[in-house]
N, C-alpha and C positions, 0 to 999 in steps of 0.2 A: 600661275597654274594650279598649283594647291588653293589658291584661293577659289576659284573655279570650282577644284573637282571638293571642295567643303562645301559652298554652295551645291553643289549637284542634292551633294549627301544628305541638305540641308535642305534642298525643295520633294528629296524623295521623302526624306521622315514623316516630312507636311502631309505630305499625300495620303501616307498610309495611316495620320493622324487621323488625319476627316478624311478620310474615305475615299479619296479621290484613287487617281491614275493617273502617269506619265503614259503621253500617248506619242512616239515619235510620227507617228500616220495623219497625227492635227498639228504637228508642235507649224511643223513646213506652211501652215495656215496662217495663222498668228504672228507677227511678231511680238518679240518680248516674254517677259515672263510668267504664263499660262499653267494651271492647271486641273486637266478633265475628270468632273465627277461621276464618281457612278453611274448618277442622275441624267448625264449628257450635259452637264450645267459649267462655262469657263469658269474660272475665280482672278483674277490678276493679281499674282503674286510680288507684281513688279516693287511696293513695297519693299518685299524681306528680301530681296532677288537685287547684287551690287552689278552694277553697269556697268556692260563695255567698255572703257574710253579705248576711242580708236589709238593704234598704235604709233608713237610718233618718236626718232629719231633723238636723241636729246642732240641742241649746238653746242661745236664745241666752245668751252672759253676764251675769246680773244680778248687777245693785250688791246693796249692804247692807251694815249697817251697824247704830249703835240699832235700829230701826226696820225692820220688810223686812216685803212682804205679796206673795205670790204670789196667783197664780190663775190655774187650769190648768182645763180642760173640755174635753169629745173633742168637742164638735160645730164646725162653718163657722160657726154663728154666730156675730153678735158679740158678748160679754159687756164690760161697761166697769168699771176696781177704779176705787173713787174715794176718797181718806184723807182724813179733816177732821182734822185738825188741834186744841191746844186754842183756839188766836188765830183757830178760825173760818173758816182758808185751809183749800180744796182742791186739792191736786197730783190729776188724771188726765185725758183725752185734751187735754183745751183748756185746761189748766195746766198742764205739765209738769214743771213747777217752785214753789213758792212758796221765798219772802223768807227759811222758817223751816229749810230746806233742802230740806222729801223733793219727791221729783223721780220722775219714773211715764219708765223705763228702755224700758219694753215694752208693743208695744200693738198686740195680737197680732184679726190677720181685721177691723182697719179699714176703716169699714164698706160691708162683706165684701168688701174687698179684697187678694187672695196666700194667701186663704185656707189653712189648711188646718188639718187635723182632731186638733193635736191643740197646741192654744193657751194663748200665757200668756200672761198681763200680770206687770206686777212693780210697783212704787211700796216707793219706799227712804231713812229721810235716813243720813246715809253716820256716823262715829264719831263722836259727843261734838256733834253737832251737837243732835237730836231736842230739844225743847223738853218738860219736864214736865208730863202736865197728860193731860187726858181725852182720848181720839181715836176717830174711828168710819171701821169700812174699813166701805163700801158694796158690792155687788157687782151690776151693770145689768142687765140686758137693757136695749141700745143697738139692736139689729136680728135680726131673723132672715135671714140665707142662704138658707135652703133652705125648699122644704115645710114646714110639719107645725105640732103644738099643741103636742107632749107638753113637760112643763119641762123646763131644761135644772139639768140634776146638776151640781153644782163643789167643785171642793176648795180650802180656801185655805189654806194656810202663813202662819202669818205668829210671824215672828221682835220678842219682844219687851226687847233687850238679853239677846243668850244663851238666855233663856225660847222656845222653840215650842212654839203650840199648832196642831195640825193640823183645820182647821170646816170642814163638810160639810155642803152646804145644794141648794137648784135654783131657779132663775129661770123666771118664762113669763111669760103675759100675763094668770091670777089673778094675780101674784105678779111683778112687775117687781123688784124690788130690795126688795136681801139685804139689813141689815146687821148689822155686828158689833161693839159697841164695846171698847176696850180702855184702862188706864194706864200713863203711864209715871211708875213712880214718881218 
């Protein structure tokens, strides 16, 4: 905000120096950084004005290792990611870490609080900690945070010992859980 105010002050100073006026009535007619001179000429001040970068929420740092399952979707609904290890233990929001080393480090839109429209959930096993055997990833529609009944599409990025697989699916009231088995050799 401070940079924007400094830029406005700078443009106003330049307008005074160059004999121009900054007109809010005309500002809506043009996009960008312009000045209207006393003679009615538009002067492009783009090289002097900072560009407004679109606001984007920073992606959280995601844990990774021999296994990483990362879930992304584009609604404010609460989807949950759960991974079952070869011993039958499940890492999920109710058990954020399990004895085999699995951890849930990012849980978005939990209980519809602090929602975002670009949510991420992430489960991982640190390097050299994941036991060999059969695993299962589950994506669950835990709660609708807005009205609607359409299926919620998602993308699941699965990293297993350096190999990446991108899976997609959807969950909704008719099919609230989608599962994806995999094996760690």
